[in-house]
Backbone as a chain_set.jsonl record, in Angstrom:
{"seq": "MGKGDIKTKRGKIFNGTFGVSRPHKVKAVPVEATKKKKTTAKKKASK", "coords": {"N": [[0.848, -1.172, 0.0], [0.681, 2.063, -0.973], [1.84, 4.892, -2.757], [0.702, 4.274, -5.229], [-1.683, 3.05, -4.665], [-5.005, 3.562, -4.904], [-6.958, 3.408, -2.992], [-6.098, 4.255, -0.562], [-5.232, 6.953, 1.692], [-2.775, 8.172, 1.125], [-2.39, 7.38, -1.523], [-4.526, 8.714, -2.706], [-3.768, 11.378, -2.311], [-1.428, 11.433, -3.848], [-2.431, 10.92, -6.432], [-4.13, 13.062, -6.666], [-6.859, 13.006, -6.213], [-10.17, 12.698, -4.732], [-12.2, 11.153, -2.179], [-13.727, 8.535, -0.205], [-11.715, 7.932, 1.639], [-10.359, 10.312, 1.68], [-12.002, 12.875, 2.081], [-13.554, 15.904, 0.768], [-13.239, 19.197, 2.195], [-15.893, 20.61, 4.01], [-17.69, 23.519, 3.357], [-18.405, 26.14, 5.643], [-21.658, 27.056, 6.52], [-23.443, 30.054, 6.87], [-25.293, 30.892, 9.848], [-27.617, 32.396, 9.635], [-28.526, 31.826, 7.082], [-29.512, 29.275, 7.274], [-31.7, 29.396, 8.939], [-35.217, 29.852, 8.81], [-37.031, 32.665, 7.704], [-39.195, 34.449, 9.79], [-42.561, 35.286, 9.352], [-44.046, 38.349, 9.929], [-46.33, 39.512, 9.293], [-49.442, 40.818, 9.966], [-52.823, 39.808, 10.062], [-55.518, 41.663, 8.77], [-58.327, 42.651, 10.61], [-61.58, 41.944, 9.692], [-64.458, 44.009, 9.483]], "CA": [[0.0, 0.0, 0.0], [1.521, 3.256, -1.058], [1.423, 5.97, -3.659], [-0.077, 3.774, -6.359], [-2.944, 2.464, -4.203], [-5.998, 4.64, -4.886], [-7.889, 3.231, -1.878], [-5.494, 4.797, 0.646], [-5.117, 8.41, 1.729], [-1.531, 8.549, 0.425], [-2.639, 7.205, -2.952], [-5.426, 9.79, -3.135], [-2.975, 12.611, -2.362], [-0.516, 11.289, -4.978], [-3.198, 11.032, -7.672], [-4.869, 14.32, -6.686], [-8.292, 12.728, -6.237], [-10.853, 12.699, -3.444], [-13.104, 10.024, -2.011], [-14.091, 8.175, 1.162], [-10.532, 8.004, 2.487], [-9.875, 11.693, 1.722], [-13.134, 13.699, 1.653], [-13.401, 17.349, 0.647], [-13.645, 19.979, 3.363], [-17.218, 21.197, 3.834], [-17.708, 24.943, 3.659], [-19.313, 26.511, 6.73], [-22.824, 27.808, 6.07], [-23.86, 30.997, 7.911], [-26.466, 30.487, 10.628], [-28.787, 33.117, 9.125], [-28.998, 31.193, 5.855], [-30.203, 28.035, 7.588], [-32.957, 29.683, 9.627], [-36.284, 30.402, 7.984], [-37.485, 33.972, 8.176], [-40.551, 34.439, 10.323], [-43.411, 36.326, 8.778], [-44.674, 39.117, 10.991], [-47.49, 40.196, 8.739], [-50.67, 40.594, 10.735], [-54.034, 39.83, 9.261], [-56.425, 42.754, 9.14], [-59.617, 42.171, 11.067], [-62.688, 42.47, 8.88], [-65.539, 44.539, 10.328]], "C": [[0.894, 1.237, 0.0], [0.944, 4.253, -2.02], [0.531, 5.5, -4.798], [-1.447, 3.237, -5.964], [-3.985, 3.571, -4.049], [-7.018, 4.502, -3.768], [-7.335, 3.783, -0.563], [-5.4, 6.308, 0.547], [-3.886, 8.877, 0.958], [-1.706, 8.429, -1.086], [-3.548, 8.287, -3.515], [-4.662, 11.102, -3.275], [-2.059, 12.576, -3.586], [-1.234, 11.487, -6.302], [-3.979, 12.333, -7.775], [-6.369, 14.124, -6.757], [-8.849, 12.746, -4.822], [-11.784, 11.504, -3.381], [-13.394, 9.782, -0.552], [-12.892, 8.344, 2.095], [-9.949, 9.415, 2.574], [-10.988, 12.625, 1.24], [-12.77, 15.176, 1.555], [-13.783, 18.011, 1.957], [-14.988, 20.627, 3.054], [-17.15, 22.659, 4.232], [-18.739, 25.227, 4.747], [-20.427, 27.388, 6.172], [-23.216, 28.771, 7.187], [-25.154, 30.572, 8.579], [-27.73, 31.145, 10.082], [-29.37, 32.452, 7.887], [-29.784, 29.918, 6.151], [-31.546, 28.263, 8.267], [-33.972, 30.252, 8.647], [-36.725, 31.727, 8.588], [-38.93, 33.867, 8.641], [-41.338, 35.58, 9.697], [-44.13, 37.03, 9.918], [-45.884, 39.88, 10.489], [-48.743, 39.821, 9.537], [-51.876, 40.687, 9.817], [-54.936, 40.961, 9.744], [-57.786, 42.16, 9.517], [-60.723, 42.803, 10.219], [-63.831, 42.875, 9.8], [-66.891, 44.188, 9.784]], "O": [[1.747, 1.412, 0.87], [-0.27, 4.444, -2.099], [-0.31, 6.26, -5.279], [-2.287, 2.992, -6.83], [-3.864, 4.42, -3.166], [-7.863, 5.381, -3.598], [-8.038, 3.778, 0.448], [-5.478, 6.877, -0.543], [-3.948, 9.862, 0.223], [-1.228, 9.276, -1.84], [-3.374, 8.728, -4.651], [-4.872, 11.851, -4.229], [-1.926, 13.58, -4.286], [-0.711, 12.148, -7.199], [-4.449, 12.681, -8.858], [-7.082, 14.971, -7.295], [-8.103, 12.801, -3.844], [-12.118, 10.912, -4.407], [-13.32, 10.703, 0.261], [-13.036, 8.841, 3.212], [-9.13, 9.687, 3.452], [-10.931, 13.117, 0.114], [-11.81, 15.638, 2.173], [-14.557, 17.458, 2.739], [-15.194, 21.138, 1.952], [-16.629, 23.007, 5.292], [-19.813, 24.627, 4.768], [-20.169, 28.345, 5.442], [-23.315, 28.356, 8.341], [-26.014, 29.961, 7.945], [-28.795, 30.527, 10.067], [-30.58, 32.507, 7.665], [-30.637, 29.523, 5.355], [-32.436, 27.416, 8.182], [-33.627, 31.036, 7.764], [-36.785, 31.89, 9.807], [-39.774, 33.273, 7.97], [-40.834, 36.692, 9.538], [-44.746, 36.388, 10.768], [-46.399, 40.773, 11.16], [-49.042, 38.644, 9.74], [-51.939, 41.529, 8.921], [-55.098, 41.188, 10.943], [-58.314, 41.286, 8.829], [-60.788, 44.021, 10.053], [-64.138, 42.183, 10.77], [-67.908, 44.556, 10.373]]}, "num_chains": 1, "name": "protein.A"}
């Protein structure tokens, strides 16, 4: 197992590929983007 083995982390680094043994870094998502905006519109009372 070494540079030529694509199932190992070293082999992934050597080949420049990604996968289960060397996953991509996940970008952080801002907290505001994940929360749904609350609607504050009030219904008008009909007379």
